[in-house]
Residue, then its C-alpha position, 0 to 999 in steps of 0.5 A: m499478523f497484527s490484531i484487528k477489531k470488528i467494525e464500529i459504526y458511528e454517526d456521520q457527524i462524528k469527528e476523528y479525534d472523538i473516535l480516538k478519545k472514545i477508544i482511549t477512554t473506553l479501553d482505559q489503556e496506554d497501548a498505541f493503536y491505529i484507527l482505520d476509516l473504511g469510508i476513505i477506501i470506499k471513496k478511493h475505489q469509487d473515484w478510481i472506477k469513475k475516473m479510470p474505468r478501463v484500468v482494473p485495480y489489483y490492490a498491492v497487498k504488500c502495502n498493507s495486508n490488513p484483512m479488513v482492507i482486503k475484505l472491503l476491496a474484495a467486496m467491491n470487486a477489486n483484484f489483488d497483487c501478491a508478491s509471495k506464497q504467504e500473501i496468496q494464501d492470506v488473500m485466498q483464505l478470505g474467499i478470493l478466487p485465483d483469477r483475481i490474483i496476479f503473482a507480481n514478483p519478477t523473482k520467485c522462489p521455486s516453492h512459491i511457483k509450485f504453490a501458485k500452480s497448485v491453487g490456480v494463480d497463473k498470472m505472473t511477471v518475469d524480468g530475466k531469462l533464468e526466471l523464464f527457464k524456472i517457470k518453463k520447468l515448474f509451471p509452463e502453462a502460466n500466463k507471463s508478463v514481461s516486466t520492463d523498467s520504464v524509469n530508473l528503478g535501480m538495479k533490483f527489478g525490471c529489464n532494459p526496454d531498449d534491448e533486453a525486453k525484446k530478447l525475453i519476448q523472443l525467448t518466451k516464444d522459443l520456449d513455447l511459453i505463454l506471453y500474456g502481456f507487459s508490465f512496468h512500474v514507475g516507482s513509488p510514490c511517483k510524482e512525474f505522471n508522464a512516466y506512466k505515458h512513457g511506460i504505456e508507449i513502450c508496452k504498445e511497441f512491445i505488443t507490436f513486436a511480439k505479434s510480429i514474431g508470432c506471439k498471439d496471446i497478448k491480452l494485458i498491459d500492467i501499468g504498476g503502482g506508485f499512485p499517490g494516496e495522502s490526504g487531500t490528493e486526487i487522481d484527476e490529473l493522473s487519470y487524464v494522462i493515463n486515459d489519454a495514453i490508453k485510448e488508442i489501445d485495442p479494446t481486447i487488451e486488458i489494462i490493469s494496475e497495482p495501486g497500494r498506497y493510493y487506497v490506504t495511506s490516508a485511511f489509517t491514523l496512528a495514536a501513541y501514548l507519551h509515557s516519559k519525558k526529559t528536558i536537556w538545557e543547552e545555553n538556557s534553551p530546553r531540548h525535549m526528549y519524548y518517549i512513546n509506546c511505538g516506534v520504528y519497529s511498529g509503524f515508523v520504518d520510513e523514519l528509520l530509513n530516513l525516507h520520512s520525518r512525520q510530525p505529530i499533533s497532540l490529542s490534547n488540542k481537542d478543538n482542532l487536530l490540525q493545529p498545534v497546542s501552542d505557537k511556541q516550539y522547542l527542539s524535540t526528539i521523539c523516541g520509540p519504546t525499545c532499548n535500541s538506539f536506532d528507535c527514534i522517530i524524529k530527532d531535533v525538530l521544532l515542536p510545541e511542548f508535549h507532556i506525559g500523558d498526552w496522546l500524539v497523533w499521526s495521519d496518513m499512516g496506512s502505507y508500508t507501516s503496519s505491514i512492516s511491523f514486528e514484535f521487538c523488545g516485547y512490544m507487539p504490532l499495533v491493534v487496528h480499530p476499523f470504523i465507518r460512518k452510518s450513511q457510508w455503511q448503509d450505502f456499502c451494504a446496499f451496493t455489495r449486499c454483504d457484511i464484511n464483519n462476517g465474511l464476504 
């Protein structure tokens, strides 16, 4: 678990780069760190409730398990999607009741199922018959949702909605287990919003089939995750598709979702110190090698997997963080601090020239970054500095009547 600070409250007009500079100068240190804008998460939740009021969000803890994120969402009555015994423990230690948790991992270790039973987390997903037999033995009274594969998610999870899912429904009935509902996941992130409509239509068909064979406890459709969360993205178009797809569903059926990156992607910004540099000349052109104090093992795992190629800006450009310091660009590589040759964030891309002592800044760093960080080569996971602006803090405290610095 990474280190976390208490919330700093700033005046409304303060800019993000001023917050970054204040942390750097106040602490007089070179360690990379995150800042966490809690106001962004509050607004994201308010937008969700306003635009998709029937869809209950269960925050996907695996996306970012920062305790302050969980506390904040819990105070706003969000629920939680956990994928392991440890995630369930972490959430419940913050005062979250078991009825606000879904154990949304289709393949679970026996000890994790036993733990879920011991703490009362009784909603879980399955996608295969052997998992049903396992639950029949260990936790037969659990509420189960059959997890289908509504789009191509590869081989790892989900069952074929054309045939396999109906066999699981029948087997659940034959084993005298509780079939609570149906779930699907369109992949993350999802750029084809009609995939949600397709998944919902399949779940509606399964509800009809399940009831026809005597399953009377169907109470839920889980539309999964995949919702975009980058800066500037909105959910208006997506909410229209989903609201239209669920409008005819029996109001006794609860619709839930598992948003993760939607809440946290744009709420986290990473700042790293450029401590070393060398320049290689090739045919009279310089190629710059930069070395910073975080890397693929402390926030940039997507770069290691070639899923992302995020480029920074320099905090030296104090007038506008969105523009580079200079228009002139050079072939550049940015490396992490470890002695591992794979620890490179970006390779041979065009960037303005940076200098030793610069602080480099990456935005939209909240999803699947800190949660997949670990100690390596003596470098620890990064500290998170949460903050909020004064008017947002006052509104939040008035609405929730709680202080998340001191518990829920």
